Structure formats: C-alpha cells, structure tokens
C-alpha positions in Angstrom: 0.2 0.0 0.2 2.8 2.7 0.7 4.6 1.4 -2.1 2.2 2.4 -4.8 0.5 5.6 -2.8 3.9 7.0 -2.6 3.8 7.0 -6.8 1.2 9.9 -7.6 4.2 12.2 -5.1 6.5 10.8 -7.1 5.1 11.5 -10.3 4.2 15.2 -9.3 7.1 15.6 -7.8 9.0 15.1 -11.0 6.3 17.0 -13.1 7.1 20.1 -11.0 10.4 19.5 -10.8 10.6 19.5 -15.1 8.0 21.8 -15.4 10.4 24.2 -13.3 13.6 23.6 -15.1 11.9 23.8 -18.6 10.6 27.3 -17.8 14.2 28.2 -15.8 15.6 27.3 -19.8 12.9 28.7 -21.3 11.1 31.7 -19.3 12.5 34.5 -21.6 11.8 32.7 -25.4 7.9 32.0 -23.9 8.2 35.7 -23.3 8.6 36.6 -25.8 6.2 34.8 -28.0 3.8 35.7 -25.6 4.8 39.9 -26.0 4.8 38.7 -30.0 1.5 37.7 -29.8 0.1 40.7 -27.4 1.6 42.6 -29.7 0.2 41.8 -33.1 -3.2 41.3 -32.0 -3.3 45.2 -30.1 -1.6 46.6 -34.0 -1.9 45.2 -37.1 1.0 47.3 -38.3 3.4 45.1 -36.2 3.4 42.2 -37.6 3.7 43.5 -41.8 7.2 42.9 -43.3 8.5 46.7 -43.2 8.3 46.5 -38.7 9.8 43.1 -38.2 12.6 43.7 -41.1 13.0 47.4 -39.3 13.2 46.0 -36.0 16.0 43.3 -37.1 18.0 46.4 -38.6 17.7 49.0 -35.8 19.3 45.4 -33.6 22.3 44.4 -34.8 23.7 47.6 -33.9 23.2 46.5 -30.3 24.0 43.2 -31.1 27.7 43.6 -31.5 27.3 45.5 -28.0 26.0 42.7 -26.3 28.1 40.0 -27.8 31.2 42.8 -27.3 30.1 42.5 -23.5 29.6 38.4 -23.0 34.1 37.9 -23.1 34.4 40.1 -20.6 31.1 39.2 -18.3 32.6 35.4 -19.4 36.7 36.1 -17.5 34.6 38.0 -14.8 34.9 41.5 -15.9 33.2 44.4 -17.0 33.1 46.6 -19.9 32.0 50.1 -20.1 33.9 51.5 -22.8 32.2 50.4 -25.2 29.2 52.3 -25.8 31.9 55.4 -26.2 33.9 52.7 -28.1 31.4 52.3 -30.4 30.7 56.0 -30.9 34.6 56.4 -31.5 34.8 54.1 -33.8 32.1 55.9 -36.1 33.1 58.8 -36.0 36.3 58.0 -37.0 34.8 56.0 -40.0 32.9 59.2 -41.1 35.7 61.7 -40.7 38.2 59.0 -42.8 35.6 59.4 -44.9 35.3 62.6 -45.3 38.7 63.5 -45.3 38.6 61.7 -48.9 39.1 58.1 -48.1 37.9 55.0 -49.3 36.3 52.1 -48.4 39.5 50.0 -48.0 41.2 52.4 -45.0 37.7 53.5 -43.5 36.9 50.3 -42.6 40.6 48.4 -41.4 41.1 51.6 -39.7 37.5 51.8 -37.5 38.5 47.5 -36.5 41.8 48.6 -35.5 41.0 50.8 -33.7 38.2 48.9 -32.0 40.5 46.1 -31.2 43.0 48.4 -30.1 41.2 49.9 -27.8 40.3 47.1 -26.7 43.1 45.1 -25.9 44.9 49.0 -24.0 41.3 48.0 -21.6 42.4 44.8 -21.4 46.2 45.7 -20.9 45.3 48.0 -17.8 43.2 45.5 -15.9 45.6 42.9 -15.7 49.1 44.8 -15.9 48.2 47.3 -13.7 45.7 45.2 -12.1 43.2 47.9 -12.3 39.4 47.1 -11.6 37.7 46.8 -14.9 34.5 49.1 -13.5 37.5 52.0 -13.4 40.5 51.3 -16.6 37.4 50.9 -18.8 34.9 54.0 -17.5 38.1 56.0 -17.8 39.6 54.6 -21.2 35.6 55.3 -22.5 35.4 58.9 -21.2 39.0 59.2 -22.8 37.1 58.2 -26.0 34.0 60.4 -25.3 37.4 63.7 -25.7 38.6 62.0 -29.2 34.8 61.5 -30.6 34.3 65.4 -29.8 36.9 66.7 -31.1 37.3 63.9 -34.3 33.4 66.0 -34.7 34.7 70.0 -34.6 31.0 69.8 -32.7 29.3 68.7 -36.3 27.1 65.6 -37.3 29.6 64.1 -40.2 27.9 63.1 -43.6 30.5 63.3 -46.2 31.6 61.4 -47.9 31.2 58.3 -46.0 32.4 55.4 -48.6 29.4 53.9 -50.8 31.0 50.1 -49.9 30.1 51.2 -46.3 26.1 52.5 -47.2 26.1 49.7 -49.0 26.5 47.4 -45.9 24.2 49.0 -44.4 21.4 49.6 -46.6 21.2 47.2 -48.8 19.4 43.5 -48.9 20.1 40.0 -49.8 16.8 37.2 -50.2 14.7 39.8 -47.7 17.4 40.8 -45.3 19.4 43.9 -45.1 23.1 42.6 -45.3 23.9 43.7 -42.3 21.7 41.7 -40.3 23.0 38.2 -42.6 26.6 39.7 -41.4 24.7 39.7 -37.2 23.9 35.6 -37.9 27.6 35.1 -39.7 29.1 36.5 -36.1 26.4 35.1 -33.5 27.4 31.9 -35.5 31.5 31.9 -35.1 31.0 33.5 -31.5 28.7 30.5 -30.3 31.3 27.7 -32.5 34.5 29.5 -30.5 32.3 29.3 -27.1 30.9 26.0 -27.4 33.2 23.8 -29.4 37.1 25.4 -29.4 39.6 24.6 -26.7 39.5 28.6 -26.2 36.3 29.2 -25.5 36.7 26.6 -22.7 38.9 28.2 -21.0 37.2 31.7 -21.3 34.7 29.7 -19.0 37.4 28.6 -16.7 38.6 31.8 -16.0 35.7 33.4 -14.9 34.7 30.1 -12.6 37.4 31.2 -11.1 40.8 32.6 -11.6 43.3 30.8 -9.2 42.3 27.6 -10.4 42.1 27.7 -13.8 45.8 29.1 -13.4 46.6 26.4 -11.1 45.5 24.7 -14.1 47.7 25.8 -16.7 45.9 28.6 -18.2 47.7 31.9 -19.4 44.9 33.6 -17.1 46.1 36.8 -18.1 46.8 36.1 -21.7 43.1 35.1 -21.6 41.7 37.9 -19.8 43.7 40.1 -22.4 42.0 38.0 -25.4 38.5 38.9 -23.9 39.0 42.6 -24.3 40.3 42.4 -27.3 37.6 40.5 -28.7 34.7 42.9 -27.4 36.7 45.7 -29.1 36.8 44.1 -32.2 32.7 42.9 -31.9 31.9 46.1 -30.8 33.7 47.8 -34.2 32.1 45.7 -36.7 28.6 47.4 -34.7 30.4 50.5 -35.3 30.7 49.9 -40.0 27.0 49.0 -39.3 26.2 51.6 -37.8 27.9 54.1 -39.9 26.3 52.8 -42.8 22.7 52.6 -41.9 22.6 56.0 -40.4 25.1 57.4 -42.7 26.3 60.1 -40.4 28.1 60.0 -37.0 26.9 61.8 -34.3 29.2 63.1 -30.7 26.2 61.9 -28.6 26.0 58.1 -30.1 27.0 55.3 -28.7 26.7 55.7 -25.1 23.5 55.1 -25.1 23.6 51.3 -26.3 25.5 50.3 -23.0 22.7 49.3 -21.2 20.4 47.5 -23.9 23.8 45.4 -24.2 24.6 44.4 -21.1 21.0 44.2 -20.3 20.5 41.4 -23.0 24.4 40.0 -22.4 22.5 39.5 -18.7 19.3 38.2 -19.5 20.4 35.5 -22.4 22.1 33.6 -19.2 18.6 32.8 -18.1 18.3 31.1 -21.8 20.0 27.7 -23.8 22.3 27.1 -20.9 21.2 29.3 -17.3 23.7 29.8 -15.1 26.4 30.9 -17.9 27.0 33.7 -20.6 26.1 32.6 -23.8 25.7 33.5 -27.4 21.6 31.7 -28.2 20.7 33.2 -24.9 21.5 36.8 -25.7 20.3 36.6 -29.5 17.0 35.7 -27.9 17.2 38.8 -25.5 17.9 41.5 -28.1 15.1 40.2 -29.6 13.2 40.5 -26.5 13.9 44.1 -25.7 14.3 44.8 -29.5 9.9 43.6 -29.6 8.9 44.5 -26.3 10.3 48.2 -27.0 8.9 47.9 -30.4 5.4 47.1 -29.8 5.7 49.7 -27.0 6.5 52.5 -29.6 4.2 51.6 -31.8 1.1 51.6 -29.2 1.6 55.4 -28.6 4.2 54.7 -25.6 5.8 58.4 -25.0 9.9 58.1 -26.3 11.1 58.0 -22.4 9.8 54.7 -22.2 12.7 52.9 -23.7 15.8 54.0 -20.9 13.0 53.0 -18.3 11.9 49.2 -20.2 15.7 49.0 -20.5 16.5 49.3 -16.9 14.2 46.9 -15.5 15.3 44.1 -17.7 18.3 45.1 -16.2 17.5 44.8 -13.2 15.5 41.6 -13.5 18.0 40.3 -15.8 20.8 40.7 -12.7 18.5 38.9 -10.3 17.9 36.7 -12.2 21.3 35.7 -13.4 22.6 36.3 -9.9 19.8 33.6 -8.8 20.8 30.9 -11.5 24.6 31.2 -10.5 23.4 30.4 -6.7 21.3 27.5 -7.5 24.0 26.2 -9.8 27.1 26.7 -6.8 23.8 24.6 -4.3 24.1 21.9 -7.0 
C-alpha cells in the first residue's frame, strides 16, 4: 500500500521539477512569444514585413555591443567603454570618409582602432591590476573626448564610402546585409565559445581564475584576449551603424551600453542557465527589441525606452544571480 501510494506524489514531484527546469531554460523564449502575440493582436502594424525588418536592422548594432559585452563578463570582468568605443569608431569612420578615404582604408581603420582600444583595456586591467570598472570607464571618458574632437561639434555625413553605405542599407534574400553579417558573427562566436578550447578557457577563468591558473591556463592572456575580442566586435557594429545612418554624431554610443548589458544578463536565463552565452543573448536582444517596438507602436512616450531597458536589466541581473546560486548549490 505504502509503495503504491507513493507513486502519485513522486510523479507530481517529477512533473514539478520538469516544469521548473523547462521554465528556467525557456522562460525568455516563452515571454518573447507572448509579447509577439500580444502586440500582434493590439497593433496590425506590428506583423508587417517592413516593421519586422526594421526591428532586425536596428538590433544589429545593439547585438554587436551585447556580443562584445559577453567576453569580459565570461572571464569575470566588465567593459564600460563599449558604448563610448562604438561612438568613437563610427566618428572615426565618418571623419576619414570626409577626408577623402575610401572603404579600403575606412573599414580597416575602424576595425584596428576598436580592436586596439579593447586590447588596451585588457592590458590596463590585467597588467596594472586595475578594476575593470575603473580602467574601462576611464578609457570610455577618454574616447568621448576624442570623439568630440573628431566631430568638431558637428554631425559628419559627407564622404561616407558607398561600400560602407551598401553594408548598412542594402538587402539580400529579403534581409538586410547587416542582419546576415550579425547572424554570421553569432554563429562564429557560438562555435568559439562552445566548441573550441579557447572558449572553455574563457569559461574556466570566469569560473575561478585561481583554479584556471593552477590548471595551466594563462589567465592574464585569456583576459586580455577577451577585452580585445570585445573591441573587435564593437568595431564591426560601428561599421554597421555608419552604413545604416550614413552619418556620425558625437552623442551616439553610450546609450547602447544599457540594452547591450541587459541582453547579456538576460541571456543567462536561456539556453545554458547560469552561463553567459550567445543563443540566450540573441533571444534577449529580440525580446528587448519586440518589447520596445510594440510599446512604441501603441503610442508609448519616447522616455519609455530607457525605463523599459533599465527594468529589464535589473530583472536580468537578479535572475542571473539566482541562477548562479542554484548552480553552486547543485
């Protein structure tokens, strides 16, 4: 009798555990689906091809910032210069274009500049043992001054190379070229983090730098590489932004830091709960984009975007911490 009566309780317990695990792993995806259904039912403009294309195009730049933020986060650091860096890279490209240089000079210069700044951030953090909050914030403020200097207090739009504009404004098989490039970046980063030894080293350093060091991993090099890759990815996002807008403003960039980090932290709740990862970040980016786009179509005021992003970031950080604690207990 006792054995038989235990089965229903065990089944309910197993079902509850499965349901909790399912929600933990796919809560963000389910919320995204719910938001799409809600906004589609409230606004007939939401599901139009033009609006969906617009959502994807706008998020290419945010995606690059979020992907860039992943690498310092994975190794246990923060890079607060990313927003300033993308603004600087875009301004540099516009400045060089206005000076008469074509895409063969402008694009490499943007990539090298972004990668170099990322390397410098890592070097300052690791070599001089400066808190990444302080070192990257200092670099960000420095970059903001350089951006203002290049701009001369004006919006630069003359001389943007046609090839750069083509990257940002042309389509291929129904999607913008920049969207295809962003998907390609996501696939490459996913393979790097999930399949290559270097990806395992990133996660090992973030899990415990001391243990990773004792295991033979050159932790300082790994951290510098993480910051360098962040700079590289952000500079690619800068090329997308310059091509899409066809201009550079000194005020562009810092506002992208908040949604970028919100997506990175929210992504911890999806695909690999408790770990920063690319698929989860992609889902989170879409969630943020759909949320704000839907609110905008429903007539929400312009100041709702920072409030929405801020609330999502707070919820994401709390959830990420909760996931980390559960993993430690397990």
